[in-house]
C-alpha positions in Angstrom: 5.6 -17.3 -1.5 5.8 -13.5 -1.0 4.2 -12.3 2.5 2.4 -9.5 3.4 5.4 -8.3 6.0 7.9 -8.6 3.1 6.3 -5.5 1.0 5.8 -3.6 4.9 9.9 -4.3 5.5 10.4 -2.4 2.6 7.7 0.3 2.9 8.6 0.5 6.3 12.4 1.3 5.7 11.1 3.9 3.0 7.7 5.0 5.6 8.7 3.7 9.0 5.9 3.7 11.2 7.6 5.3 14.2 8.1 9.0 12.4 4.1 8.7 11.5 2.3 11.6 14.5 1.3 10.3 17.5 -2.0 8.9 18.1 -2.1 8.7 13.9 -2.9 4.2 13.0 -0.7 4.3 11.0 0.2 -0.1 9.8 -1.4 -3.1 10.1 -4.8 -2.4 9.9 -6.9 -5.2 9.4 -5.3 -9.0 8.3 -2.4 -10.5 9.2 1.8 -9.9 8.5 1.8 -13.2 7.2 -1.1 -13.3 5.2 0.4 -14.9 1.5 0.2 -11.7 -1.7 0.0 -11.9 -5.1 -1.8 -8.9 -6.2 -1.5 -5.4 -3.7 -3.4 -2.6 -4.8 -2.7 1.2 -3.3 -5.8 4.0 -2.8 -6.5 7.1 -1.2 -9.0 6.0 1.1 -10.5 2.8 1.7 -13.9 2.7 1.5 -17.0 0.6 0.3 -16.4 1.1 -3.7 -12.4 0.2 -3.3 -13.3 -2.7 -1.0 -16.1 -4.2 -3.9 -13.0 -3.7 -6.6 -10.5 -5.4 -4.6 -12.0 -8.2 -3.7 -13.3 -8.5 -7.7 -10.2 -7.8 -8.7 -8.3 -10.6 -5.7 -6.1 -8.1 -4.4 -4.6 -9.6 -0.9 -3.3 -6.6 -0.2 -5.0 -2.4 0.4 -1.7 0.4 0.7 -4.4 2.9 1.5 -2.9 6.5 2.1 -6.0 6.7 4.9 -6.0 4.5 7.8 -9.3 2.6 7.4 -9.9 2.7 11.0 -8.8 6.6 12.6 -11.2 5.6 15.5 -12.0 2.3 17.7 -15.5 0.4 16.0 -17.5 0.4 18.9 -19.4 -3.3 17.7 -19.4 -4.7 14.7 -22.7 -4.7 13.7 -22.9 -4.7 9.7 -25.9 -2.7 9.6 -23.6 -0.2 10.1 -21.7 0.8 6.2 -18.6 0.9 8.1 -19.0 -2.7 9.8 -19.9 -3.9 6.7 -16.8 -2.9 5.2 -15.2 -4.7 7.6 -16.8 -7.4 7.2 -16.0 -8.0 3.5 -12.6 -7.2 4.3 -12.1 -10.0 6.7 -13.9 -12.4 4.6 -12.5 -12.4 1.7 -8.8 -13.1 3.4 -7.6 -9.1 2.2 -5.3 -7.7 4.5 -5.4 -3.8 5.4 -2.0 -1.4 5.8 -2.1 2.5 6.0 0.7 5.0 5.8 0.0 8.0 5.9 1.6 10.7 8.4 4.4 8.8 8.2 4.9 9.4 4.4 4.1 13.1 4.8 7.2 13.4 6.9 9.2 11.0 4.4 12.3 11.7 1.8 10.9 11.0 -1.3 6.7 10.4 0.5 3.4 12.5 0.2 5.2 16.4 0.7 8.4 16.1 -1.5 5.5 14.4 -4.7 3.6 17.5 -3.8 6.7 19.9 -4.5 8.2 18.6 -7.3 4.4 18.7 -9.0 4.2 22.3 -8.2 7.4 22.6 -9.6 9.2 24.3 -6.1 12.4 25.1 -6.1 14.9 25.0 -3.4 12.5 22.9 -1.4 13.1 22.4 2.5 11.1 21.2 5.7 8.4 23.4 6.9 7.0 22.6 10.2 8.3 20.5 13.0 6.8 17.6 14.1 6.7 16.5 17.6 9.6 14.5 16.5 11.0 17.5 15.1 10.4 15.6 11.7 9.4 18.2 9.1 5.2 17.6 7.8 6.1 19.7 5.0 7.7 21.5 2.8 8.7 25.2 1.6 10.3 26.6 -2.0 10.5 28.9 -4.6 8.2 29.1 -7.8 9.7 29.4 -10.5 9.2 33.0 -11.4 6.9 35.5 -8.8 3.1 35.3 -9.5 0.6 37.3 -8.9 -1.9 35.6 -6.0 -5.1 35.3 -8.8 -1.8 34.2 -11.5 -0.6 31.6 -8.2 -4.2 29.9 -8.0 -4.4 29.6 -11.7 -0.7 27.7 -11.7 -1.6 25.6 -8.3 -5.2 24.6 -10.9 -2.6 23.3 -13.6 -0.1 21.9 -11.8 -2.2 19.9 -10.2 -4.7 19.1 -12.8 -8.1 20.5 -10.7 -10.8 21.9 -12.1 -11.5 24.3 -8.8 -9.1 25.8 -6.3 -10.3 28.3 -3.2 -8.5 31.5 -3.3 -8.4 33.6 0.3 -6.1 36.2 0.0 -6.3 40.5 0.5 -5.3 41.3 -2.6 -4.9 39.7 -5.8 -2.5 41.3 -7.0 -0.3 40.1 -4.0 2.7 38.8 -5.9 4.3 35.5 -4.6 7.6 34.1 -4.8 8.2 31.8 -2.1 5.4 28.4 -0.3 4.7 26.8 2.1 2.6 23.1 2.1 0.9 20.5 4.3 -0.7 17.9 2.2 -4.1 16.7 3.3 -5.7 19.3 6.4 -3.1 21.0 7.1 -5.3 24.4 8.7 -3.6 24.9 12.0 -0.2 24.8 10.6 -1.1 28.6 8.5 0.3 30.8 11.5 4.1 29.5 11.1 4.2 30.2 6.8 3.3 33.7 8.4 6.1 34.5 10.9 8.3 32.9 8.3 6.9 35.3 6.4 6.3 32.6 3.5 3.8 34.8 0.8 1.4 31.7 0.5 0.6 28.5 1.7 -1.8 25.8 0.9 -3.5 23.1 2.3 -7.7 21.5 2.4 -10.4 21.8 4.2 -10.0 25.4 5.4 -12.5 26.3 8.0 -14.3 29.9 6.9 -13.7 31.2 10.4 -9.9 30.8 9.6 -9.9 31.7 6.5 -11.0 35.5 7.7 -8.6 35.2 9.7 -6.0 34.2 7.0 -6.9 37.5 5.1 -6.3 39.3 8.4 -2.8 38.5 8.8 -2.2 39.2 5.6 -0.8 35.2 3.8 -2.8 34.7 0.5 -3.7 30.6 1.1 -4.3 27.9 -1.1 -7.0 25.7 -0.9 -7.1 22.8 -3.1 -9.3 20.7 -1.2 -7.9 16.7 0.9 -8.4 14.8 -2.2 -4.9 15.8 -4.3 -3.4 13.1 -1.7 -4.4 11.4 -4.8 -0.9 11.0 -5.6 -0.1 8.7 -3.0 -1.5 6.0 -5.1 0.4 6.2 -8.0 4.1 7.3 -6.2 3.3 4.4 -4.0 2.0 2.1 -7.5 5.4 3.2 -8.8 7.3 2.7 -6.0 5.8 -0.7 -5.9 6.4 -2.2 -9.8 10.0 -0.8 -8.7 10.3 -3.2 -5.2 8.2 -5.8 -6.8 11.3 -5.8 -9.6 14.8 -5.7 -7.2 12.9 -8.5 -4.3 11.4 -10.8 -6.7 8.1 -10.9 -4.9 6.8 -11.8 -8.4 3.0 -10.5 -7.0 0.8 -8.1 -9.8 0.2 -4.3 -8.4 -2.9 -2.5 -9.4 -3.9 0.7 -8.4 -7.1 1.3 -8.0 -9.6 2.9 -10.1 -11.6 4.2 -8.2 -12.5 8.2 -6.8 -12.8 8.1 -3.6 -13.7 12.4 -3.3 -17.1 12.7 -1.6 -17.4 16.8 -3.6 -18.0 17.4 -6.6 -16.7 20.2 -8.8 -19.7 22.0 -10.0 -17.7 24.7 -12.3 
């Protein structure tokens, strides 16, 4: 019988927990490495709707990008929806394992997947974390674009309804690009220092946007949900590893959208 630890061993070879950013709560969130697994589901987030989906589909193991527990629970009062979700996970014998910044930093991880999605060439590390491993990527566009055309290029490549363009000049010429998956707004100064034409990251704050414009850099904010790429890529890898390792597990991906925003265009 395949156990959680069998899958985690392979996952940890490709996305080592030890390279996660300091304080990032990756790895086992709820459950046990010794639990048997017959069905695994990939997801970006672990939210109540995802847990209900896992229960209905008899999932033993959820593999998520965003950790289930970013902060310790002060209690387990099930009147709180988050605690109620924890209770359902435990009651239904589901283990949750999260791969967060260790996916962003790993080779052939989230940052590389996003660079590939954008068609970047000459991809290199961008923004070293405290351990000396890059948390982002930088590269070149296939052809130079104006800032406004680049925004639409990102929108098309990422299959988005909308993006936010932050620039002092819609006609600024963009040929070099850097990116940080998710919320990487604090790293934009590095793109300026390296004289990179454009920076892509989600969740840019209003006042930070003003500072970016003053610096002369073009920034595209495609939102945080672009990290949904994780559940597709991990699904593909698990399908491959399942066959190679004779796990004999069923691999599925969540069909629930955990995007909290509705983009009305």
